[in-house]
C-alpha angles and dihedrals in degrees: 000000000000120000090242092057090046092054091047091053090050089052091049090051091053090051091051092050093047090048091056090045092054091048089065091080130046088221092064101023094102091052089048091056091050093047093050091045090052089053091052092050090052090047090054090053094056101047108156132234116216091259089064097252127121121263088233091066089063094053130239113326139167092271092062091043089058090046092054092045091049092047093052093047090048092049091051094048092045093049093048090048094048094049100039104038114090119236090247089059095047093101089055091051091049090052092050095046091047090050091051090052091052091046092050091051090050092050093050091051092044093053092048092049095048090046090055091048093050108024092156092060094050098038093115095054117094100230129141111268112240122201093244092172092079117085090217094061092044089049091050091054093048092047091050091048093049097045095038096050091044090052091048098053093037091052091052090055090046089053092052091048091050088050087058095245091131114350096167120084115264107218140158133182113285094014095134090048091051091048089049091052091049090051091050091052090049092049090046091054091047091052091049094047094046091069098029103044095137096045116124092244094045095100095053092047089048092053090050090051091048093051092046090051091054090049092047091055089056093044091049096053101037094073091052118096123238091248090066096051094104088061092044092051090051092048094048089048089058089049090055090051092051090049091053091049090051089050088054091057091046097052098031096247112144094187089062091047091053096043093046093047092051092050092044095049096043091047091050093049091048091050091052092047092051092049089050089052088056093042090234130119120239089248090061091052093050100039106017098082089220112202098027094105099032097102092047092050091050093049093050093065130344127207120280122251139052133276114249115201122205135194127240095246091054091051090048090055091052092048096045093055098038123109097207128024127182122197119205108197123201142171091283088066089054093049091052092045085229100145094103091050089050091054091049091052094048092048090052091050090047090057087059092053096256114149108230127191135169119227109213121198114204093235100036111133127012102294136032111285093006095142093045090054093048094050093044088054088056091049094245106168109259093223088066091063109092125186120237096251092053099047102039097075091060100040091104087065093055116109097200129013112196111202109195114191095325118130124152094035091062099038110127088204085085087069103027110036116062090187092058118107089229096049109139095022112131110244138182106266096232091150091064095068123094095251126010119199114196116197112202140143093230144338091276118142121257129252091286090058097236133118118260115236090198092075091065099047118120092239095048126099124186120223103193123202143064108328095227094048092046092049092049088052090050092051092051092046093048091050090050095048 
């Protein structure tokens, strides 16, 4: 590799790192996307031949033609998806795109492995020559195939769960044991192929391993409840990154190694942080079948108290004369596309001198940062968004807490009911405020499938109806008061 190429790859790595850094804040997220995209374009321009020289030094060839065609098609599909998919469906789109990334990584590794196993059959195809004789390279290809195909099939199931096709866990006795046996067979095949990549039966064993990996991705995600899909998406995203990094080792592309490692490490950290926010280990998310017993637990004994409805004009009076208001957004706000109405209401309250803040739970919504993205889209000032750990100590000094479509993340059962599936999960202490207004369509259970004790608290009032319509009514009533 020439020193020029090496310096370019270092620059690309810096752009990737800066892109992720900028993505940590809604204020700079758009710049972060552009910076990372610029790094990827540069990386495409310095693809390496096996002799260490740039593709550009060999002139334009059919490989680069395919790269340009694929890039253009991808840009068109991505743009159509970004503009046409509703914000409520953004988690589904993230799951699909992540799955496609994993599938692409698996296909690259598969082609390289099969080429190494049958070089005579692919001799006429202009592909980079990989040193298949080394066990490390063969292992990298197998790892990328396993993790990439698992991420692909698992992401498809995550997409279907987010779409509501089957939110509840699908389990049967001995399922974890069966999955463990399948994984052992896959790992056994990988170990065998690592040191026998050019064996005559290598291709058939590889195909069996590939199919089992796809099946394992489905079997791994099916037992996981819909409420845990944000964690699953984050975990599968890290798998895709690791698969891309392994591809980089296999085809001698350092840009892929760097990009994949960054995605893999950041996805892993995010997964661990989300599990910490729910006070549950990753193993419980993957193997606990969370949500399968929620309905039974609710039916066995509901919370004490009665539900107390309230009208929009009464809520508007409470808000208009409050000193401090905290809004807790949830997925119901996203479904109703009510984020702009929320911003309008908070601006109107701000004109009256009311201090307004938004309490953000780490796993609110159906993907990491879902509420932050929704509120940023509505131009809600970022300094009004307060994390759960920061706002909870002062919730007892809040005059009105407005819960919009949130459910499980404000359920006091997490503190009070040791038999609850969410017991021990940190929640936003909405029940500690002076008056809590819960905006919901009905008394239906949340994504975790359990009843919310907050609805029956003495200081809670229920404002039933579509969130957007109710908020518009609140805005009109506040302006008129």
